[in-house]
C-alpha positions as CSV (number, residue, x, y, z in Angstrom):
1,M,0.0,0.0,0.0
2,N,1.4,3.4,-1.0
3,K,1.4,5.7,2.1
4,I,3.1,8.7,0.5
5,Y,1.0,11.6,-0.6
6,P,2.1,14.4,-2.9
7,N,1.3,17.2,-0.4
8,A,-0.4,17.9,2.9
9,D,-3.7,19.0,1.4
10,A,-3.9,15.6,-0.4
11,A,-3.0,13.7,2.8
12,L,-5.9,15.2,4.7
13,K,-8.4,14.9,1.9
14,G,-11.4,12.7,2.9
15,I,-10.3,12.1,6.5
16,V,-10.9,15.5,8.2
17,A,-14.4,16.7,8.9
18,D,-16.3,19.2,11.0
19,G,-16.7,18.3,14.7
20,Q,-13.8,15.8,14.9
21,L,-11.5,15.0,17.8
22,L,-7.9,15.5,16.5
23,A,-4.5,15.1,18.1
24,V,-1.5,17.1,17.1
25,G,2.1,16.4,18.1
26,G,4.7,18.8,19.3
27,F,5.8,20.7,22.4
28,G,5.6,24.4,22.2
29,L,6.8,24.9,18.6
30,C,9.2,22.0,18.7
31,G,8.2,19.1,16.6
32,I,4.9,20.4,15.3
33,P,3.6,19.2,11.9
34,E,3.7,22.7,10.3
35,A,2.6,21.8,6.8
36,L,-0.3,19.6,8.1
37,I,-1.5,22.3,10.4
38,D,-1.5,24.7,7.5
39,A,-3.4,22.2,5.4
40,L,-5.9,21.7,8.2
41,H,-6.4,25.5,8.3
42,D,-6.9,25.6,4.5
43,S,-9.4,22.7,4.6
44,G,-11.9,25.0,6.3
45,V,-13.1,22.3,8.7
46,K,-14.6,23.7,12.0
47,N,-15.9,22.9,15.4
48,L,-12.8,20.9,16.1
49,S,-11.7,19.5,19.5
50,V,-7.9,19.3,19.5
51,I,-5.6,17.4,21.8
52,S,-2.1,19.0,22.0
53,N,0.4,19.9,24.6
54,N,-0.3,23.5,23.8
55,A,-2.0,25.6,21.1
56,G,1.1,27.1,19.4
57,V,1.6,30.9,19.4
58,D,-0.3,33.7,17.8
59,G,-0.2,33.3,14.1
60,F,1.7,30.1,14.0
61,G,1.0,26.4,14.6
62,L,-2.4,25.7,16.1
63,G,-2.6,29.5,16.7
64,K,-3.7,29.9,13.1
65,L,-6.7,27.7,13.7
66,L,-7.7,29.7,16.8
67,E,-7.6,32.9,14.8
68,T,-10.1,31.4,12.3
69,R,-12.3,29.9,15.0
70,Q,-11.9,26.4,13.6
71,I,-11.1,25.1,17.1
72,T,-13.9,25.1,19.7
73,K,-12.2,23.0,22.4
74,M,-8.6,22.4,23.4
75,I,-7.4,19.4,25.5
76,A,-4.0,20.7,26.6
77,S,-1.5,21.0,29.4
78,Y,0.0,24.4,28.7
79,V,-1.5,27.6,27.3
80,G,0.9,30.4,28.3
81,E,2.3,31.7,25.0
82,N,-0.9,32.5,23.1
83,K,-2.8,35.7,23.7
84,E,-5.7,34.8,21.4
85,F,-6.1,31.5,23.3
86,E,-6.3,33.5,26.5
87,R,-8.7,36.0,25.1
88,Q,-11.1,33.4,23.7
89,Y,-11.0,31.3,26.9
90,L,-11.6,34.2,29.2
91,A,-14.5,35.4,26.9
92,G,-16.1,32.0,27.0
93,E,-15.6,31.4,23.3
94,L,-13.3,28.4,23.7
95,Q,-13.7,25.3,25.8
96,L,-10.6,24.1,27.7
97,E,-10.0,20.7,29.2
98,F,-6.9,21.5,31.2
99,T,-4.9,18.3,31.8
100,P,-1.6,17.7,33.7
101,Q,1.1,17.1,31.2
102,G,2.0,13.6,32.4
103,T,-1.7,12.6,32.5
104,L,-2.1,13.9,29.0
105,A,0.8,11.8,27.7
106,E,-0.6,8.8,29.5
107,K,-4.2,9.4,28.1
108,L,-2.7,9.3,24.6
109,R,-0.5,6.3,25.3
110,A,-3.4,4.4,26.9
111,G,-5.6,5.2,23.9
112,G,-2.9,3.8,21.5
113,A,-2.6,0.6,23.7
114,G,-6.3,-0.1,23.8
115,I,-6.6,0.8,27.5
116,P,-9.9,2.6,28.1
117,A,-9.0,4.2,31.4
118,F,-6.4,4.3,34.2
119,F,-6.0,5.6,37.7
120,T,-3.5,8.3,38.8
121,K,-2.9,10.3,42.0
122,T,-2.2,13.4,39.9
123,G,-5.0,16.0,40.3
124,V,-6.7,14.4,43.3
125,G,-8.2,17.1,45.5
126,T,-8.1,19.7,42.7
127,L,-10.4,20.9,39.9
128,V,-8.8,18.3,37.7
129,A,-10.6,15.6,39.7
130,E,-14.1,17.2,39.7
131,G,-16.8,14.9,38.3
132,K,-14.4,12.0,37.9
133,E,-14.4,8.6,39.7
134,L,-12.2,8.3,42.8
135,R,-11.0,5.0,44.1
136,E,-8.7,4.0,47.0
137,F,-5.7,1.7,46.5
138,D,-3.5,0.7,49.4
139,G,-4.8,3.6,51.5
140,E,-4.2,6.2,48.7
141,T,-6.9,8.0,46.7
142,Y,-6.6,7.9,42.9
143,V,-8.7,9.6,40.1
144,M,-9.8,7.7,37.0
145,E,-8.8,9.3,33.7
146,R,-10.3,8.1,30.4
147,S,-7.9,7.5,27.5
148,L,-7.9,9.6,24.3
149,V,-8.6,8.1,20.8
150,P,-8.7,10.9,18.2
151,A,-10.2,10.3,14.8
152,V,-7.0,11.7,13.2
153,S,-3.5,12.3,14.5
154,L,-1.1,14.8,12.9
155,V,2.5,14.0,13.6
156,K,6.0,15.4,12.8
157,A,9.0,13.0,12.4
158,Y,12.4,13.5,11.0
159,R,12.6,10.5,8.7
160,A,10.3,7.8,7.4
161,D,10.8,4.8,5.1
162,K,8.1,4.0,2.5
163,S,6.5,1.6,4.9
164,G,5.9,4.3,7.5
165,N,8.6,3.3,10.0
166,L,9.6,6.6,11.8
167,Q,12.6,8.2,13.3
168,F,12.3,11.3,15.4
169,R,15.1,13.8,16.0
170,L,16.1,14.8,19.5
171,T,13.5,16.7,21.5
172,A,11.1,16.8,18.6
173,R,10.2,13.3,19.6
174,N,8.2,14.7,22.6
175,F,4.5,13.9,22.3
176,N,4.7,12.7,18.7
177,P,5.0,8.9,19.2
178,A,2.0,8.9,21.7
179,V,-0.1,11.0,19.4
180,A,0.7,8.7,16.4
181,M,-0.2,5.6,18.4
182,A,-3.5,7.0,19.7
183,G,-5.1,8.1,16.4
184,K,-7.4,6.0,14.4
185,I,-5.8,7.5,11.3
186,C,-2.2,8.9,11.6
187,V,-0.8,11.4,9.1
188,V,2.9,12.1,9.4
189,E,5.0,15.0,8.0
190,V,8.7,14.1,7.5
191,E,11.8,15.8,6.3
192,E,13.3,12.7,4.7
193,I,11.8,9.6,3.0
194,V,14.0,6.6,2.4
195,E,13.5,3.2,1.0
196,T,12.0,0.5,3.2
197,G,15.0,-1.3,4.9
198,A,17.3,1.7,4.7
199,M,17.0,2.4,8.4
200,D,18.6,0.1,10.9
201,P,15.9,-1.5,13.0
202,D,17.5,0.1,16.2
203,Q,17.0,3.5,14.6
204,I,13.3,3.1,14.3
205,H,11.4,4.8,17.1
206,L,7.8,4.0,15.9
207,P,6.8,1.1,13.6
208,G,4.9,1.8,10.4
209,I,1.9,-0.1,11.6
210,Y,0.7,3.1,13.2
211,V,1.2,5.3,10.2
212,H,-1.3,5.6,7.4
213,R,-0.2,8.6,5.3
214,I,3.1,10.3,4.8
215,V,3.9,13.8,3.5
216,H,7.4,15.0,2.6
217,N,8.2,18.5,3.9
218,P,12.0,18.9,3.4
219,N,12.3,22.5,4.6
220,P,10.0,23.2,7.6
221,E,10.3,26.6,9.2
222,K,11.1,25.3,12.7
223,R,10.3,28.6,14.3
224,I,11.7,29.1,17.8
225,E,9.0,29.9,20.4
226,K,11.0,32.2,22.6
227,R,14.6,33.2,21.9
228,T,16.6,34.1,25.0
229,I,20.1,35.5,24.6
230,T,22.5,36.1,27.5
231,E,24.4,39.3,27.2
232,K,28.2,39.0,28.0
233,A,30.6,41.8,28.7
234,G,32.9,42.5,25.8
235,V,30.8,40.6,23.2
């Protein structure tokens, strides 16, 4: 089966729709599928619920979809770099399911592993636990968290072979493997595509069984979220 699509628009055709639950990889702006996010923006789909560590920044990443009001709900663990996100949330225009970062990662991992729910101590006694089942184990209280299984996952990897086996680069690995595993359909944007068998098995971070569609984007922008420079005397 050919998993390679000519561009991001073609890769999303026929699989994204209004009202879907989607998951998008990345951490801040590191390891986000830039071309796929742009294609999602251009598709015009709306009323989306999006699972992601964060919502990008104003005008870039998922921030583009906030500006066009295509996202109506975010399931995220961090929202601090996006003024439009803050404005919409405080105005009651955007729903937010605020989730501890480790819990969010586990909700995606569990979804990919076919585990419907799990118990964690994180969030017990806080707003995070409101309305959720609590249970005691060995004298400690735990809250039950449901796993996440998005209709479509959008993922960024460094390299793929033609069978969809993936290699991630450095910290861009972040949420991407868990997002890829969780989605019913997984679309991956990569900088390099090689022949099947060209990658050493020990170099493969995620097997191609999780990957349905691949898009080649050899020159992503890779924008830095916040550049900090230390001033040194005499420099």
